[in-house]
N, C-alpha and C positions, 0 to 999 in steps of 0.2 A: 161248327166245330170250336171249342173242346164242348167236353162232359163230363162233369163230374158227378160222379155218385158218392155219396158222404154216408158212413153207418157210425151210430152209437150205439155204444153197448147199453141195454135196458138201465141201470142206475144212474145215467145218464141224461136228465130229462131237461128238454131246452124251453125255458119261456118266450123264446122271441126266434124262430128257426126261421123264420123269412126276413129278419133282419139279418141275418146272419148269410142268407144266401145272397141278397143284396148287397153285402159287404163285398164275400169272395170275389162274386160275376162284377160287379163297378171294381174295385183294384185288379180283376183280368181286363178290363178293358181299359184300364188308364197303363197297362204296358206295350198298349200300339202295336198288337201282336196278331190279333185278329181282325177282320176286316169291316164289318158291322154288330153290334152288340148282340141282338136276337143270337147270334151264333152260339151264344158262349149258354149251357144248360143246366143248371143242377138240381140236386134233389136228395131231399134228408131221407133214411128208414135208418128206423132202432130194431135195432136185432130185440127178436121176443125172447131168447136165452143166448147167454153172455156168461163165460166166465174169462179171469187173469191170473193164470197161477193155478193153483190146487186147489182154491175152495173163496166162496164167495168174500169178497174184498168191498171195500169205501174206493177202491182206484176204478176207472174210466178209462172206455177210450174211445176217439175216434179214429177212422178207418177212412183216407181219402185214395178214389178210385179214380183219376185222370187221364180222359183218354184225349189225344188229339192228333193231331195227323200227322206224318213223317217230316221231316226234311228242315228241321231247328237241329240249330247244333246243344253240344250238354248246358252250353255256359246261359244260353237262353231255355231251354227245357226248368235247368235250377234256379233260375230269378223265378220262372208260372209258380214253383214250389211253395218259394221263398216265400212267395205273393200268397198264396193259398194259405200257408203256415201263418205268417204275421193276422190273418184275418180270424182264422180261427183261436189263434192263442188269446186277440186284443179280446173276442166276443167272451171266448169263457171265462175269461177272468176280471174284464171291466164291465162287460154291457152283462151277463148273466152271473157274476158274481159269485163262480162255482168255487168253494175252497178246498175239495178233495182233486186227489194227484189227477192227471187224466192223460193220459197216454194219446201223441198224437203222431199218426203215420199216415205218409201221402205216397202213394205207387203212382208212378208216369208213366203210362203205356202208349206208345204211339201206330195206329190206327194203319191197318192196309190200303194201300193204292184201290184197291177195292171197294172203300167203303162208300155205300150209296146215301145220299140226302136229296130229295126231292121235295119241295113244298105245292100242297095242291090243293 
C-alpha cells in the first residue's frame, strides 16, 4: 500500500507515462512512509470522453485517487499529497513540456482496516 490511480482527460497525451509513474513512486518511497518499494502501486488511465466546463476547451486534467492505509496524521497525508503533486507538475511542465492549462486534483482515501493483500 499505497495505490495510486491516475486518470487523465483524453486531450492530455503523455509521451512518457512510465517516467511519470517512476517519478511518483520514487518520490513517495523517499518519504520513508512505506516499508518496501514494491508496496507502492500506480497506474494511469486516460478517459475516453471528458469535458471541463460546458464545452470542449484546450484545458485538461489529471485526477489522482490516492489510497493508503489508515493511521497517518493529516500533516503526513498532506506531505505525501504534495510529493505526488510536485512529481506531476514537474512531469507535465518540464518532461512533457505541455503548454495547455492542466488541472491537477489529488484525493487521499484511507482504506478500511479490513483491506486484504496477499502475495501468492
